[in-house]
C-alpha positions as CSV (number, residue, x, y, z in Angstrom):
1,M,20.6,70.4,41.1
2,V,21.4,67.2,42.0
3,Q,24.1,66.5,44.9
4,R,25.8,63.8,46.2
5,T,28.3,63.9,49.6
6,E,30.0,60.6,49.9
7,P,33.1,60.0,49.4
8,T,33.2,63.3,48.2
9,V,31.3,66.1,47.4
10,R,30.0,66.4,43.8
11,Y,27.3,68.2,42.4
12,V,25.6,69.7,38.9
13,S,23.4,72.2,38.3
14,V,21.2,72.9,34.9
15,E,19.5,76.1,34.1
16,G,17.1,77.2,31.3
17,P,13.2,77.8,30.3
18,V,10.8,75.1,32.0
19,S,8.1,74.5,28.9
20,R,6.3,71.7,31.0
21,I,5.0,70.5,33.9
22,T,3.7,67.3,34.6
23,A,1.9,65.3,37.3
24,D,4.5,62.3,37.8
25,S,3.0,58.4,37.2
26,R,4.0,55.5,38.4
27,D,5.4,54.6,35.1
28,Q,7.8,57.5,35.1
29,A,8.3,56.4,39.1
30,V,9.2,53.5,37.7
31,Q,11.7,54.2,35.6
32,M,13.9,56.5,37.5
33,A,14.3,54.4,40.0
34,A,15.4,51.8,37.8
35,R,18.5,53.9,36.3
36,Y,19.9,53.8,40.1
37,L,18.5,50.9,42.1
38,P,19.1,47.3,41.7
39,A,15.7,46.0,39.6
40,D,15.2,43.9,43.2
41,R,14.8,47.4,44.8
42,V,12.3,49.4,42.8
43,E,9.3,48.5,43.9
44,D,9.3,49.2,47.8
45,F,11.2,52.5,46.4
46,V,8.6,53.4,44.6
47,E,6.2,52.5,46.9
48,Y,7.8,54.5,49.6
49,E,8.2,58.0,47.2
50,Q,4.6,57.4,46.5
51,T,3.3,56.8,49.9
52,Q,5.5,58.5,51.9
53,L,7.3,61.9,50.1
54,G,4.3,63.7,48.7
55,E,3.4,64.7,45.7
56,H,5.9,64.7,42.5
57,V,6.2,66.5,39.3
58,T,8.0,66.2,36.5
59,L,10.0,69.3,34.2
60,Y,10.7,69.6,30.9
61,M,13.2,72.3,30.4
62,Q,15.4,73.6,27.7
63,P,19.1,73.5,29.3
64,E,21.1,76.6,28.8
65,H,24.0,76.8,31.6
66,W,25.4,73.7,33.2
67,V,27.9,73.9,36.4
68,S,29.2,71.0,38.0
69,A,32.5,70.6,40.6
70,D,34.1,67.7,42.4
71,L,34.9,68.8,45.7
72,G,36.7,66.0,46.7
73,Q,40.8,65.6,48.0
74,G,42.8,67.4,45.7
């Protein structure tokens, strides 16, 4: 599940069988951070993530069910 709370609550959840679980790598962390952060913030975030947030893994799955919602003002 992925969620944001500001400016409105929105979320998406996906279900399906997991085919593989691998240990996260620095390369994967950089690629993911680069999708969402400005280039000048990526390295600092990855350093924080790898030293302060504990172990990370990568899940590979076949999505079967999706649920999403925007709970913002109607």
